[in-house]
C-alpha positions in Angstrom: -4.7 2.2 -23.4 -2.3 0.8 -20.7 1.4 1.0 -21.2 3.6 -2.0 -20.4 7.3 -2.8 -20.0 8.6 -6.2 -20.9 11.9 -7.9 -20.1 13.8 -10.2 -22.6 16.7 -12.4 -21.3 18.9 -12.6 -24.4 21.8 -14.8 -25.4 25.5 -13.9 -25.5 25.3 -13.6 -29.2 22.8 -10.7 -29.2 24.3 -7.2 -29.7 22.9 -3.7 -29.4 22.5 -3.6 -33.2 20.4 -6.9 -33.0 18.2 -5.3 -30.4 17.7 -2.1 -32.4 16.8 -4.4 -35.4 14.3 -6.4 -33.3 12.7 -3.0 -32.2 12.3 -1.9 -35.9 10.7 -5.3 -36.7 8.1 -4.7 -34.0 7.3 -1.3 -35.3 6.7 -2.6 -38.8 3.8 -4.8 -37.7 2.6 -3.3 -34.5 -0.6 -2.0 -36.0 -1.7 -5.6 -36.6 -2.0 -6.1 -32.8 -3.2 -2.6 -31.9 0.2 -1.9 -30.2 2.6 1.1 -30.3 6.2 0.5 -29.4 7.6 3.6 -27.6 11.2 2.8 -26.9 13.6 0.1 -25.6 16.7 -0.3 -23.5 19.5 -2.9 -23.8 21.8 -4.0 -21.0 24.7 -5.8 -22.6 26.4 -6.6 -19.4 23.4 -8.4 -18.0 22.1 -9.7 -21.2 18.7 -8.1 -20.9 16.5 -6.0 -23.0 13.4 -3.9 -22.0 10.6 -2.6 -24.3 8.0 0.0 -23.5 4.7 -0.6 -25.4 1.3 0.8 -25.4 -1.0 -2.2 -26.0 -4.5 -3.4 -25.1 -3.1 -6.3 -23.0 0.0 -8.4 -22.3 -1.2 -11.1 -24.8 -1.1 -8.6 -27.7 2.6 -7.8 -26.8 3.5 -11.4 -26.8 1.8 -12.0 -30.1 3.4 -9.0 -31.7 6.9 -10.0 -30.5 6.4 -13.6 -31.6 5.3 -12.8 -35.2 8.0 -10.0 -35.5 11.0 -12.0 -34.5 10.2 -14.8 -32.0 11.7 -13.2 -29.0 8.9 -13.5 -26.5 9.4 -11.6 -23.2 10.1 -13.4 -20.0 8.1 -10.9 -17.9 5.6 -8.1 -18.7 4.5 -5.4 -16.2 2.0 -2.6 -16.5 3.7 0.8 -15.8 2.8 4.4 -15.3 4.7 6.3 -18.0 5.3 9.2 -15.6 7.0 6.8 -13.2 9.1 5.3 -16.0 10.2 8.7 -17.1 11.2 9.6 -13.5 13.4 6.6 -13.1 14.7 6.2 -16.7 14.5 9.7 -18.1 12.5 8.9 -21.3 9.4 7.2 -22.6 10.1 7.3 -26.3 13.1 6.8 -28.5 15.7 9.3 -28.4 16.6 11.3 -31.5 19.0 9.1 -33.6 22.7 10.1 -33.6 22.9 9.1 -37.2 20.0 9.9 -39.5 21.0 6.8 -41.6 20.7 3.3 -40.5 19.5 1.8 -37.2 18.8 4.0 -34.1 21.0 2.1 -31.7 20.2 3.2 -28.2 23.0 3.0 -25.6 21.1 2.8 -22.4 20.9 -0.3 -20.2 17.9 0.8 -18.0 20.1 -0.3 -14.9 19.8 2.3 -12.2 21.4 3.3 -9.0 18.7 4.1 -6.6 19.6 6.5 -3.7 17.4 7.4 -0.8 18.9 10.3 1.2 17.7 12.8 3.7 17.2 13.6 7.3 16.2 11.2 10.1 12.5 11.1 10.5 12.8 11.1 14.3 13.5 14.8 14.5 11.6 16.6 17.3 8.4 17.6 15.5 7.8 20.7 17.5 11.1 22.0 16.1 10.2 20.7 12.6 7.1 22.9 12.7 8.9 25.9 14.1 11.8 28.0 13.0 14.0 25.0 12.3 11.6 23.8 9.7 12.5 26.9 7.5 16.2 25.9 7.8 15.4 22.2 7.1 13.4 23.1 4.0 16.4 25.2 2.8 18.7 22.3 3.3 16.4 20.0 1.4 16.1 22.5 -1.6 19.9 22.6 -1.7 20.0 18.9 -1.6 17.6 18.7 -4.6 19.8 20.9 -6.5 22.9 18.7 -5.7 21.1 15.7 -7.0 20.5 17.3 -10.3 24.0 18.7 -10.5 25.2 15.1 -10.2 22.9 14.0 -13.0 20.4 12.4 -10.6 16.6 12.3 -11.3 14.5 13.0 -8.3 11.6 10.5 -8.4 9.9 11.8 -5.3 10.3 13.5 -2.0 8.7 12.1 1.1 8.7 14.4 4.2 12.4 15.1 4.6 14.1 12.6 2.3 14.4 12.0 -1.4 14.2 9.0 -3.8 16.7 9.6 -6.6 17.7 7.7 -9.7 21.2 7.7 -11.2 22.4 6.2 -14.5 26.0 6.5 -13.3 27.3 4.8 -10.0 30.1 7.3 -10.1 27.9 10.3 -10.1 25.7 8.7 -7.2 28.7 8.1 -5.1 30.2 11.6 -5.7 26.7 13.1 -4.9 26.5 11.1 -1.6 30.0 12.3 -0.6 29.1 16.0 -1.5 26.0 16.0 0.4 27.7 14.3 3.4 30.4 16.9 3.4 27.6 19.7 3.7 25.3 18.1 6.3 27.2 15.4 8.2 27.6 17.8 11.2 24.4 19.7 10.5 22.8 18.6 13.8 25.6 20.4 15.6 25.1 23.5 13.5 21.4 23.4 14.1 21.8 22.7 17.8 19.4 19.8 17.5 21.0 16.3 17.9 18.0 14.5 16.6 18.5 15.8 13.0 21.1 14.0 11.1 21.8 12.9 7.5 21.4 9.3 6.4 21.6 7.6 3.0 21.0 4.1 1.4 22.1 3.2 -2.0 21.1 0.2 -4.0 21.0 -0.8 -7.8 19.1 -3.0 -10.1 17.1 -3.5 -13.2 13.4 -2.1 -13.8 11.6 -5.5 -14.2 12.1 -8.3 -12.0 9.7 -11.2 -11.3 6.6 -9.4 -12.5 6.9 -6.9 -9.6 6.3 -3.2 -10.0 9.0 -1.2 -11.7 12.3 -1.1 -9.6 10.3 -2.5 -6.8 13.1 -4.6 -5.3 15.8 -1.9 -5.8 13.7 0.7 -4.2 12.9 -1.5 -1.3 16.5 -2.3 -0.7 17.5 1.3 -0.7 14.5 2.2 1.7 15.6 -0.4 4.1 19.3 0.6 4.0 18.1 4.3 4.6 15.9 3.2 7.4 18.7 1.5 9.3 21.4 4.0 8.4 22.8 6.1 11.2 24.7 9.2 10.0 26.5 7.2 7.3 26.0 5.9 3.8 24.9 2.3 3.5 25.4 0.5 0.2 24.1 -2.8 -1.0 26.1 -5.8 -1.9 24.9 -5.1 -5.6 26.4 -1.6 -5.4 29.7 -3.0 -4.1 29.7 -5.6 -6.9 29.2 -2.8 -9.5 31.8 -0.6 -7.9 34.5 -3.4 -8.4 33.3 -4.1 -11.9 33.6 -0.5 -12.9 37.0 0.0 -11.1 36.0 3.4 -10.1 38.8 5.9 -9.0 36.9 6.9 -5.9 38.1 5.9 -2.4 35.3 4.6 -0.1 36.0 5.9 3.3 35.2 3.0 5.7 34.1 5.5 8.3 31.6 7.1 5.8 30.4 4.1 3.8 29.1 0.9 5.2 28.9 -2.0 2.9 26.4 -4.9 3.6 27.4 -8.4 3.0 25.0 -10.7 1.3 24.4 -12.4 4.7 23.6 -8.9 6.2 21.3 -8.2 3.4 19.5 -11.5 3.7 19.0 -11.0 7.4 17.8 -7.4 6.8 15.3 -8.4 4.1 13.9 -11.2 6.3 13.6 -8.8 9.2 11.9 -5.9 7.3 9.5 -8.2 5.3 8.4 -9.9 8.5 8.0 -6.6 10.3 6.1 -5.1 7.4 3.6 -7.9 7.8 3.3 -8.1 11.5 4.0 -4.6 13.1 0.3 -4.0 13.8 0.2 -7.1 16.1 0.5 -6.0 19.7 1.4 -9.5 20.7 4.5 -9.6 18.4 7.6 -10.9 20.4 11.3 -11.0 19.6 11.0 -14.8 19.7 8.6 -14.6 16.8 11.1 -12.7 14.8 13.8 -15.2 15.6 11.6 -18.2 14.7 10.7 -16.6 11.3 14.3 -15.8 10.4 15.8 -19.0 11.9 17.9 -17.2 14.6 17.8 -17.6 18.4 16.9 -14.7 20.6 20.4 -13.9 21.4 21.5 -14.2 17.7 18.7 -11.7 16.7 19.9 -9.3 19.4 23.5 -9.3 18.3 22.7 -9.1 14.7 20.3 -6.2 15.1 22.6 -4.3 17.4 25.4 -4.8 14.8 23.3 -3.6 11.9 21.0 -1.0 13.4 22.5 0.0 16.7 19.2 -0.9 18.4 17.8 -3.8 20.4 15.0 -5.8 18.7 12.4 -4.3 21.0 13.5 -0.8 20.4 13.7 -1.3 16.8 10.1 -2.7 16.6 8.8 0.2 18.7 10.6 2.8 16.5 9.2 1.2 13.4 5.7 1.3 14.8 6.1 5.0 15.7 7.4 5.8 12.2 4.3 4.1 10.8 2.0 6.0 13.2 3.1 9.3 11.7 1.5 8.3 8.4 -1.6 7.0 10.2 -2.1 10.3 11.9 -1.4 12.3 8.7 -4.0 10.2 6.9 -6.3 10.9 10.0 -7.4 7.2 10.0 -9.8 7.2 12.9 -9.1 8.7 16.4 -5.8 8.6 18.1 -6.7 5.6 20.3 -7.5 3.6 17.1 -4.2 4.8 15.6 -2.4 3.5 18.7 -3.9 0.0 18.4 -3.6 -0.1 14.7 0.2 0.8 15.2 0.6 -2.3 17.4 0.7 -0.5 20.9 -1.2 -2.2 23.7 -2.7 1.0 24.9 -3.2 4.6 23.9 -1.5 6.0 26.9 1.6 3.9 26.3 1.6 5.1 22.7 1.3 8.7 23.7 4.3 8.3 26.1 6.5 6.7 23.4 5.5 9.2 20.7 6.3 12.1 23.0 9.6 10.7 24.0 10.7 10.3 20.4 9.1 13.3 18.7 8.9 15.9 21.5 5.1 16.3 21.3 1.9 14.4 22.0 0.0 12.6 19.1 -2.8 15.0 19.6 -0.4 17.9 19.1 1.0 16.4 16.0 -2.5 15.8 14.6 -3.3 19.5 15.2 -0.2 20.6 13.4 -0.7 18.3 10.2 -4.5 19.2 10.2 -3.6 22.8 10.0 
């Protein structure tokens, strides 16, 4: 049977003990609805509870909750238990601290999501050569650092990691530690195109019926994408930082904190680009019209946030997407060029070589083995 996670928005009167009791009430009658309650999380600060349940469908979960205690969930999403465990660390109730009484679980399911690694625009000829061995060694060390700072590596994509932290303090200390090791790594490697970048966001697992942690991961990915040798953190992380009064100084030369206005612009920009990057007729004016900015405003804002002009940002985004298209070997390279939004295969090849140090055909040969 499928597994679902639901979200309950609870009142100020609800305590951790109440939620534990509600969970026990579900377990008592779950068989009547062919359900199996696996575990729960309770976020007292944000007044949310999350349940993980094996069930035939969403309706069965709603009916079970309704009969057990009347607390019907606001949202229910289907989840992969392996993904849940990667982000949250468990898919069943932890062993009770006290064998007597309720098993009150102290875990809010709120997670700090970090994406950290090396710029994807390294010269790929070097990536497949001697420097690849050194790069892989650095990635292995980074993986160990994440674990040492209590992070859970959800996945690795090429040369960067998606990591989940329960503690903001541990996430920040980990980011600082990794930066101290690799901030000047490009100089050590003698390759200026290899540099460390990091994006950090935070949020809850279920939001508006979207896949688990989708908004938080998307935010971290976007921060990572526009980062340039620094650590970008979302306004939500900044808010959490102030709420927790952490005794860690955020070096303004190392950490860049986006304002709500910056995040809104970035999200509009990236959402629009994700939907239109394949269109070869895409113009900066189209971007401005969508966001509600003039051409000059778009230019100034993008230079401030990304250090790139709108045209160069769009071109680099298309080239980044073309790597996946080539790796998936979707058609021939001319088709890849057009699918990536380039007006001609020759122009695509020229841009690809300038950024990556080899032709698309050479890259295809390397990834095809």
